[in-house]
Biotite code that builds the C-alpha atoms (Angstrom):
import biotite.structure as struc

atoms = struc.array([
    struc.Atom([-4.950, -3.773, -10.592], chain_id="A", res_id=1, res_name="MET", atom_name="CA", element="C"),
    struc.Atom([-2.279, -6.316, -11.426], chain_id="A", res_id=2, res_name="LYS", atom_name="CA", element="C"),
    struc.Atom([-1.838, -8.842, -8.627], chain_id="A", res_id=3, res_name="LYS", atom_name="CA", element="C"),
    struc.Atom([1.683, -10.030, -7.772], chain_id="A", res_id=4, res_name="ARG", atom_name="CA", element="C"),
    struc.Atom([1.998, -13.616, -6.537], chain_id="A", res_id=5, res_name="ALA", atom_name="CA", element="C"),
    struc.Atom([3.687, -13.132, -3.293], chain_id="A", res_id=6, res_name="ILE", atom_name="CA", element="C"),
    struc.Atom([2.833, -15.603, -0.395], chain_id="A", res_id=7, res_name="SER", atom_name="CA", element="C"),
    struc.Atom([2.325, -13.038, 2.417], chain_id="A", res_id=8, res_name="GLU", atom_name="CA", element="C"),
    struc.Atom([-1.247, -12.041, 1.114], chain_id="A", res_id=9, res_name="ARG", atom_name="CA", element="C"),
    struc.Atom([-3.876, -12.703, -1.547], chain_id="A", res_id=10, res_name="TYR", atom_name="CA", element="C"),
    struc.Atom([-5.868, -10.030, -3.470], chain_id="A", res_id=11, res_name="TRP", atom_name="CA", element="C"),
    struc.Atom([-9.671, -10.816, -3.937], chain_id="A", res_id=12, res_name="ILE", atom_name="CA", element="C"),
    struc.Atom([-10.940, -10.593, -7.444], chain_id="A", res_id=13, res_name="PRO", atom_name="CA", element="C"),
    struc.Atom([-13.748, -7.846, -7.593], chain_id="A", res_id=14, res_name="GLN", atom_name="CA", element="C"),
    struc.Atom([-16.116, -10.346, -8.841], chain_id="A", res_id=15, res_name="SER", atom_name="CA", element="C"),
    struc.Atom([-15.772, -12.044, -5.311], chain_id="A", res_id=16, res_name="GLU", atom_name="CA", element="C"),
    struc.Atom([-15.955, -8.870, -3.103], chain_id="A", res_id=17, res_name="TRP", atom_name="CA", element="C"),
    struc.Atom([-19.654, -9.096, -2.196], chain_id="A", res_id=18, res_name="GLN", atom_name="CA", element="C"),
    struc.Atom([-19.756, -12.861, -1.643], chain_id="A", res_id=19, res_name="ARG", atom_name="CA", element="C"),
    struc.Atom([-16.442, -12.622, 0.515], chain_id="A", res_id=20, res_name="THR", atom_name="CA", element="C"),
    struc.Atom([-17.924, -9.863, 2.704], chain_id="A", res_id=21, res_name="CYS", atom_name="CA", element="C"),
    struc.Atom([-21.272, -11.685, 3.094], chain_id="A", res_id=22, res_name="ALA", atom_name="CA", element="C"),
    struc.Atom([-19.446, -14.885, 3.999], chain_id="A", res_id=23, res_name="ARG", atom_name="CA", element="C"),
    struc.Atom([-17.322, -13.064, 6.670], chain_id="A", res_id=24, res_name="ARG", atom_name="CA", element="C"),
    struc.Atom([-20.406, -10.974, 7.900], chain_id="A", res_id=25, res_name="ASN", atom_name="CA", element="C"),
    struc.Atom([-18.640, -7.689, 7.217], chain_id="A", res_id=26, res_name="VAL", atom_name="CA", element="C"),
    struc.Atom([-19.341, -4.442, 5.170], chain_id="A", res_id=27, res_name="LYS", atom_name="CA", element="C"),
    struc.Atom([-16.802, -2.514, 2.990], chain_id="A", res_id=28, res_name="MET", atom_name="CA", element="C"),
    struc.Atom([-16.396, 0.764, 4.700], chain_id="A", res_id=29, res_name="GLN", atom_name="CA", element="C"),
    struc.Atom([-16.770, 3.596, 2.299], chain_id="A", res_id=30, res_name="THR", atom_name="CA", element="C"),
    struc.Atom([-15.766, 7.161, 3.129], chain_id="A", res_id=31, res_name="ARG", atom_name="CA", element="C"),
    struc.Atom([-16.377, 10.112, 0.803], chain_id="A", res_id=32, res_name="PRO", atom_name="CA", element="C"),
    struc.Atom([-12.809, 11.208, 0.781], chain_id="A", res_id=33, res_name="TYR", atom_name="CA", element="C"),
    struc.Atom([-11.330, 7.815, -0.259], chain_id="A", res_id=34, res_name="GLU", atom_name="CA", element="C"),
    struc.Atom([-11.272, 5.691, -3.390], chain_id="A", res_id=35, res_name="THR", atom_name="CA", element="C"),
    struc.Atom([-11.611, 1.992, -3.049], chain_id="A", res_id=36, res_name="PHE", atom_name="CA", element="C"),
    struc.Atom([-8.686, 0.125, -4.274], chain_id="A", res_id=37, res_name="VAL", atom_name="CA", element="C"),
    struc.Atom([-9.456, -3.553, -3.366], chain_id="A", res_id=38, res_name="GLY", atom_name="CA", element="C"),
    struc.Atom([-10.033, -6.276, -0.852], chain_id="A", res_id=39, res_name="LEU", atom_name="CA", element="C"),
    struc.Atom([-7.415, -8.820, 0.225], chain_id="A", res_id=40, res_name="ALA", atom_name="CA", element="C"),
    struc.Atom([-6.492, -11.269, 2.901], chain_id="A", res_id=41, res_name="TYR", atom_name="CA", element="C"),
    struc.Atom([-3.325, -10.502, 5.083], chain_id="A", res_id=42, res_name="ASN", atom_name="CA", element="C"),
    struc.Atom([-0.835, -13.180, 6.217], chain_id="A", res_id=43, res_name="LYS", atom_name="CA", element="C"),
    struc.Atom([-3.043, -13.749, 9.110], chain_id="A", res_id=44, res_name="GLU", atom_name="CA", element="C"),
    struc.Atom([-5.957, -14.437, 6.689], chain_id="A", res_id=45, res_name="GLU", atom_name="CA", element="C"),
    struc.Atom([-7.819, -11.544, 8.026], chain_id="A", res_id=46, res_name="GLN", atom_name="CA", element="C"),
    struc.Atom([-9.981, -9.505, 5.469], chain_id="A", res_id=47, res_name="LEU", atom_name="CA", element="C"),
    struc.Atom([-8.759, -6.109, 4.763], chain_id="A", res_id=48, res_name="VAL", atom_name="CA", element="C"),
    struc.Atom([-9.747, -3.271, 2.373], chain_id="A", res_id=49, res_name="GLN", atom_name="CA", element="C"),
    struc.Atom([-7.349, -1.103, 0.601], chain_id="A", res_id=50, res_name="ILE", atom_name="CA", element="C"),
    struc.Atom([-8.311, 2.490, -0.020], chain_id="A", res_id=51, res_name="THR", atom_name="CA", element="C"),
    struc.Atom([-6.625, 5.713, -1.310], chain_id="A", res_id=52, res_name="LYS", atom_name="CA", element="C"),
    struc.Atom([-7.199, 9.315, -0.122], chain_id="A", res_id=53, res_name="ASN", atom_name="CA", element="C"),
    struc.Atom([-5.871, 11.892, -2.565], chain_id="A", res_id=54, res_name="THR", atom_name="CA", element="C"),
    struc.Atom([-4.946, 15.142, -0.963], chain_id="A", res_id=55, res_name="LEU", atom_name="CA", element="C"),
    struc.Atom([-3.842, 18.365, -2.769], chain_id="A", res_id=56, res_name="ALA", atom_name="CA", element="C"),
    struc.Atom([-0.141, 17.507, -2.260], chain_id="A", res_id=57, res_name="SER", atom_name="CA", element="C"),
    struc.Atom([0.039, 13.891, -1.088], chain_id="A", res_id=58, res_name="ALA", atom_name="CA", element="C"),
    struc.Atom([-1.604, 10.437, -1.474], chain_id="A", res_id=59, res_name="SER", atom_name="CA", element="C"),
    struc.Atom([-2.179, 8.214, 1.542], chain_id="A", res_id=60, res_name="ILE", atom_name="CA", element="C"),
    struc.Atom([-3.110, 4.415, 1.081], chain_id="A", res_id=61, res_name="PHE", atom_name="CA", element="C"),
    struc.Atom([-4.837, 2.635, 3.784], chain_id="A", res_id=62, res_name="TYR", atom_name="CA", element="C"),
    struc.Atom([-5.363, -1.062, 4.618], chain_id="A", res_id=63, res_name="VAL", atom_name="CA", element="C"),
    struc.Atom([-8.246, -1.355, 7.091], chain_id="A", res_id=64, res_name="THR", atom_name="CA", element="C"),
    struc.Atom([-9.169, -4.469, 8.788], chain_id="A", res_id=65, res_name="LEU", atom_name="CA", element="C"),
    struc.Atom([-12.805, -5.370, 8.165], chain_id="A", res_id=66, res_name="LEU", atom_name="CA", element="C"),
    struc.Atom([-12.959, -8.290, 10.714], chain_id="A", res_id=67, res_name="GLU", atom_name="CA", element="C"),
    struc.Atom([-15.149, -7.856, 13.664], chain_id="A", res_id=68, res_name="GLU", atom_name="CA", element="C"),
    struc.Atom([-13.096, -6.869, 16.773], chain_id="A", res_id=69, res_name="GLN", atom_name="CA", element="C"),
    struc.Atom([-15.288, -9.269, 18.961], chain_id="A", res_id=70, res_name="SER", atom_name="CA", element="C"),
    struc.Atom([-13.742, -12.098, 17.021], chain_id="A", res_id=71, res_name="ILE", atom_name="CA", element="C"),
    struc.Atom([-10.035, -10.821, 17.280], chain_id="A", res_id=72, res_name="HIS", atom_name="CA", element="C"),
    struc.Atom([-10.007, -9.389, 20.927], chain_id="A", res_id=73, res_name="THR", atom_name="CA", element="C"),
    struc.Atom([-6.157, -9.013, 20.824], chain_id="A", res_id=74, res_name="ASN", atom_name="CA", element="C"),
    struc.Atom([-6.225, -6.230, 17.808], chain_id="A", res_id=75, res_name="ILE", atom_name="CA", element="C"),
    struc.Atom([-5.102, -2.778, 19.096], chain_id="A", res_id=76, res_name="LEU", atom_name="CA", element="C"),
    struc.Atom([-5.424, -1.008, 15.851], chain_id="A", res_id=77, res_name="ASN", atom_name="CA", element="C"),
    struc.Atom([-7.433, -1.511, 12.832], chain_id="A", res_id=78, res_name="GLN", atom_name="CA", element="C"),
    struc.Atom([-5.409, 0.422, 10.054], chain_id="A", res_id=79, res_name="GLN", atom_name="CA", element="C"),
    struc.Atom([-2.032, 0.446, 8.385], chain_id="A", res_id=80, res_name="SER", atom_name="CA", element="C"),
    struc.Atom([-1.001, 3.485, 6.099], chain_id="A", res_id=81, res_name="SER", atom_name="CA", element="C"),
    struc.Atom([1.471, 4.683, 3.488], chain_id="A", res_id=82, res_name="LEU", atom_name="CA", element="C"),
    struc.Atom([1.834, 8.236, 2.433], chain_id="A", res_id=83, res_name="SER", atom_name="CA", element="C"),
    struc.Atom([3.584, 9.592, -0.597], chain_id="A", res_id=84, res_name="VAL", atom_name="CA", element="C"),
    struc.Atom([3.945, 13.045, -2.013], chain_id="A", res_id=85, res_name="GLN", atom_name="CA", element="C"),
    struc.Atom([4.505, 14.119, -5.648], chain_id="A", res_id=86, res_name="GLN", atom_name="CA", element="C"),
    struc.Atom([7.763, 16.030, -5.769], chain_id="A", res_id=87, res_name="VAL", atom_name="CA", element="C"),
    struc.Atom([8.217, 16.470, -9.563], chain_id="A", res_id=88, res_name="LEU", atom_name="CA", element="C"),
    struc.Atom([5.228, 16.128, -11.695], chain_id="A", res_id=89, res_name="PRO", atom_name="CA", element="C"),
    struc.Atom([5.382, 14.590, -15.228], chain_id="A", res_id=90, res_name="GLU", atom_name="CA", element="C"),
    struc.Atom([5.940, 17.081, -18.079], chain_id="A", res_id=91, res_name="SER", atom_name="CA", element="C"),
    struc.Atom([5.044, 17.127, -21.641], chain_id="A", res_id=92, res_name="LYS", atom_name="CA", element="C"),
    struc.Atom([8.753, 16.263, -22.491], chain_id="A", res_id=93, res_name="HIS", atom_name="CA", element="C"),
    struc.Atom([8.771, 12.651, -23.623], chain_id="A", res_id=94, res_name="ILE", atom_name="CA", element="C"),
    struc.Atom([11.752, 11.623, -21.373], chain_id="A", res_id=95, res_name="ASP", atom_name="CA", element="C"),
    struc.Atom([10.164, 13.264, -18.263], chain_id="A", res_id=96, res_name="SER", atom_name="CA", element="C"),
    struc.Atom([9.905, 11.210, -15.067], chain_id="A", res_id=97, res_name="VAL", atom_name="CA", element="C"),
    struc.Atom([7.460, 11.864, -12.284], chain_id="A", res_id=98, res_name="SER", atom_name="CA", element="C"),
    struc.Atom([9.073, 11.799, -8.868], chain_id="A", res_id=99, res_name="GLU", atom_name="CA", element="C"),
    struc.Atom([7.405, 10.768, -5.500], chain_id="A", res_id=100, res_name="PHE", atom_name="CA", element="C"),
    struc.Atom([8.757, 11.020, -2.084], chain_id="A", res_id=101, res_name="LYS", atom_name="CA", element="C"),
    struc.Atom([7.785, 8.139, 0.225], chain_id="A", res_id=102, res_name="LEU", atom_name="CA", element="C"),
    struc.Atom([6.854, 10.051, 3.504], chain_id="A", res_id=103, res_name="LEU", atom_name="CA", element="C"),
    struc.Atom([5.574, 7.449, 5.814], chain_id="A", res_id=104, res_name="ASP", atom_name="CA", element="C"),
    struc.Atom([4.786, 3.720, 5.957], chain_id="A", res_id=105, res_name="LEU", atom_name="CA", element="C"),
    struc.Atom([3.109, 2.567, 9.167], chain_id="A", res_id=106, res_name="TYR", atom_name="CA", element="C"),
    struc.Atom([1.857, -1.014, 9.554], chain_id="A", res_id=107, res_name="VAL", atom_name="CA", element="C"),
    struc.Atom([-0.185, -1.920, 12.729], chain_id="A", res_id=108, res_name="ARG", atom_name="CA", element="C"),
    struc.Atom([1.421, -4.542, 14.975], chain_id="A", res_id=109, res_name="LYS", atom_name="CA", element="C"),
    struc.Atom([-1.132, -7.300, 14.068], chain_id="A", res_id=110, res_name="GLU", atom_name="CA", element="C"),
    struc.Atom([-1.009, -6.343, 10.274], chain_id="A", res_id=111, res_name="GLY", atom_name="CA", element="C"),
    struc.Atom([1.420, -8.977, 9.112], chain_id="A", res_id=112, res_name="ILE", atom_name="CA", element="C"),
    struc.Atom([1.788, -8.765, 5.105], chain_id="A", res_id=113, res_name="GLY", atom_name="CA", element="C"),
    struc.Atom([-0.024, -5.464, 4.902], chain_id="A", res_id=114, res_name="GLU", atom_name="CA", element="C"),
    struc.Atom([3.156, -3.699, 4.271], chain_id="A", res_id=115, res_name="ARG", atom_name="CA", element="C"),
    struc.Atom([3.257, -5.336, 0.968], chain_id="A", res_id=116, res_name="GLY", atom_name="CA", element="C"),
    struc.Atom([-0.350, -4.636, 0.203], chain_id="A", res_id=117, res_name="LEU", atom_name="CA", element="C"),
    struc.Atom([0.427, -0.904, 0.701], chain_id="A", res_id=118, res_name="LEU", atom_name="CA", element="C"),
    struc.Atom([3.629, -1.052, -1.648], chain_id="A", res_id=119, res_name="LEU", atom_name="CA", element="C"),
    struc.Atom([1.750, -2.925, -4.273], chain_id="A", res_id=120, res_name="GLU", atom_name="CA", element="C"),
    struc.Atom([-1.247, -0.545, -4.271], chain_id="A", res_id=121, res_name="ALA", atom_name="CA", element="C"),
    struc.Atom([1.055, 2.484, -4.572], chain_id="A", res_id=122, res_name="LEU", atom_name="CA", element="C"),
    struc.Atom([3.116, 1.151, -7.378], chain_id="A", res_id=123, res_name="ILE", atom_name="CA", element="C"),
    struc.Atom([0.144, -0.295, -9.279], chain_id="A", res_id=124, res_name="ASP", atom_name="CA", element="C"),
    struc.Atom([-1.800, 3.138, -9.050], chain_id="A", res_id=125, res_name="ASP", atom_name="CA", element="C"),
    struc.Atom([1.467, 5.022, -10.280], chain_id="A", res_id=126, res_name="LEU", atom_name="CA", element="C"),
    struc.Atom([1.825, 2.587, -13.155], chain_id="A", res_id=127, res_name="GLN", atom_name="CA", element="C"),
    struc.Atom([-1.758, 3.325, -14.357], chain_id="A", res_id=128, res_name="CYS", atom_name="CA", element="C"),
    struc.Atom([-1.005, 7.100, -14.236], chain_id="A", res_id=129, res_name="GLN", atom_name="CA", element="C"),
    struc.Atom([2.503, 7.651, -15.322], chain_id="A", res_id=130, res_name="TYR", atom_name="CA", element="C"),
    struc.Atom([4.658, 6.333, -18.125], chain_id="A", res_id=131, res_name="ASN", atom_name="CA", element="C"),
    struc.Atom([7.810, 6.843, -16.280], chain_id="A", res_id=132, res_name="LYS", atom_name="CA", element="C"),
    struc.Atom([8.162, 7.562, -12.314], chain_id="A", res_id=133, res_name="PHE", atom_name="CA", element="C"),
    struc.Atom([10.429, 7.082, -9.391], chain_id="A", res_id=134, res_name="SER", atom_name="CA", element="C"),
    struc.Atom([9.692, 6.713, -5.696], chain_id="A", res_id=135, res_name="ILE", atom_name="CA", element="C"),
    struc.Atom([12.295, 7.537, -3.091], chain_id="A", res_id=136, res_name="HIS", atom_name="CA", element="C"),
    struc.Atom([12.453, 7.709, 0.753], chain_id="A", res_id=137, res_name="GLY", atom_name="CA", element="C"),
    struc.Atom([14.844, 7.595, 3.662], chain_id="A", res_id=138, res_name="SER", atom_name="CA", element="C"),
    struc.Atom([15.527, 3.895, 4.471], chain_id="A", res_id=139, res_name="TYR", atom_name="CA", element="C"),
    struc.Atom([16.381, 4.824, 8.079], chain_id="A", res_id=140, res_name="ASN", atom_name="CA", element="C"),
    struc.Atom([13.040, 6.680, 8.427], chain_id="A", res_id=141, res_name="HIS", atom_name="CA", element="C"),
    struc.Atom([10.829, 4.193, 6.488], chain_id="A", res_id=142, res_name="ILE", atom_name="CA", element="C"),
    struc.Atom([12.449, 1.163, 8.138], chain_id="A", res_id=143, res_name="SER", atom_name="CA", element="C"),
    struc.Atom([12.386, 2.741, 11.649], chain_id="A", res_id=144, res_name="TYR", atom_name="CA", element="C"),
    struc.Atom([16.129, 2.735, 11.999], chain_id="A", res_id=145, res_name="SER", atom_name="CA", element="C"),
    struc.Atom([16.484, -0.709, 10.317], chain_id="A", res_id=146, res_name="GLY", atom_name="CA", element="C"),
    struc.Atom([13.847, -2.575, 12.230], chain_id="A", res_id=147, res_name="LEU", atom_name="CA", element="C"),
    struc.Atom([12.292, -3.505, 8.711], chain_id="A", res_id=148, res_name="ILE", atom_name="CA", element="C"),
    struc.Atom([14.622, -5.479, 6.674], chain_id="A", res_id=149, res_name="SER", atom_name="CA", element="C"),
    struc.Atom([15.668, -4.161, 3.242], chain_id="A", res_id=150, res_name="LEU", atom_name="CA", element="C"),
    struc.Atom([14.277, -7.494, 1.810], chain_id="A", res_id=151, res_name="GLU", atom_name="CA", element="C"),
    struc.Atom([10.923, -6.333, 2.794], chain_id="A", res_id=152, res_name="CYS", atom_name="CA", element="C"),
    struc.Atom([11.157, -3.563, 0.176], chain_id="A", res_id=153, res_name="PHE", atom_name="CA", element="C"),
    struc.Atom([13.483, -5.293, -2.488], chain_id="A", res_id=154, res_name="SER", atom_name="CA", element="C"),
    struc.Atom([10.875, -7.887, -3.096], chain_id="A", res_id=155, res_name="ARG", atom_name="CA", element="C"),
    struc.Atom([8.909, -5.039, -4.801], chain_id="A", res_id=156, res_name="TYR", atom_name="CA", element="C"),
    struc.Atom([11.677, -3.677, -6.848], chain_id="A", res_id=157, res_name="GLY", atom_name="CA", element="C"),
    struc.Atom([13.241, -0.998, -4.410], chain_id="A", res_id=158, res_name="PHE", atom_name="CA", element="C"),
    struc.Atom([16.878, -0.623, -4.141], chain_id="A", res_id=159, res_name="LYS", atom_name="CA", element="C"),
    struc.Atom([19.011, 0.889, -1.530], chain_id="A", res_id=160, res_name="LEU", atom_name="CA", element="C"),
    struc.Atom([21.339, 3.936, -2.780], chain_id="A", res_id=161, res_name="GLU", atom_name="CA", element="C"),
    struc.Atom([23.070, 6.321, -0.297], chain_id="A", res_id=162, res_name="ASN", atom_name="CA", element="C"),
    struc.Atom([20.678, 5.686, 2.375], chain_id="A", res_id=163, res_name="GLY", atom_name="CA", element="C"),
    struc.Atom([17.493, 6.063, 0.245], chain_id="A", res_id=164, res_name="GLN", atom_name="CA", element="C"),
    struc.Atom([15.004, 3.566, -0.875], chain_id="A", res_id=165, res_name="LEU", atom_name="CA", element="C"),
    struc.Atom([14.474, 3.809, -4.601], chain_id="A", res_id=166, res_name="ILE", atom_name="CA", element="C"),
    struc.Atom([11.868, 2.375, -6.967], chain_id="A", res_id=167, res_name="TYR", atom_name="CA", element="C"),
    struc.Atom([12.104, 3.360, -10.731], chain_id="A", res_id=168, res_name="GLN", atom_name="CA", element="C"),
    struc.Atom([9.928, 2.728, -13.660], chain_id="A", res_id=169, res_name="LYS", atom_name="CA", element="C"),
    struc.Atom([11.490, 3.969, -16.795], chain_id="A", res_id=170, res_name="THR", atom_name="CA", element="C"),
])
């Protein structure tokens, strides 16, 4: 996965995963229905893991806090998530573009910087699978009626057009 240099979080190289978990006294949580994407620190320097669950019609990315709750007693929720659905698959035609709809983006109250991890995981995953793709979703819905600024999305390449967040790789 290509790591972007954005100050809100830090992706941990795969070679450091075991050492990092041992130092923090945590274990990566593996589930049979999820694919492991990576480990990172969020803006609060909490250790989180990023996983992907691919369903028949949608993919869901998760950021899960690995820190012990006894250390962070104020934590209410341990998981943030992003769901996306493929609307138009890539065809054999050379100019075809796969189209994805951003369905939901939930970030736990304590998960500062995790929105970026979710967006990076989605974009990197699609870049590995498709030559050309677009992602779109209602800005009003995804931003909780504007509570999340457009800048949170534009730093990853999303643009706002007619009320839709749009990301394109052509």
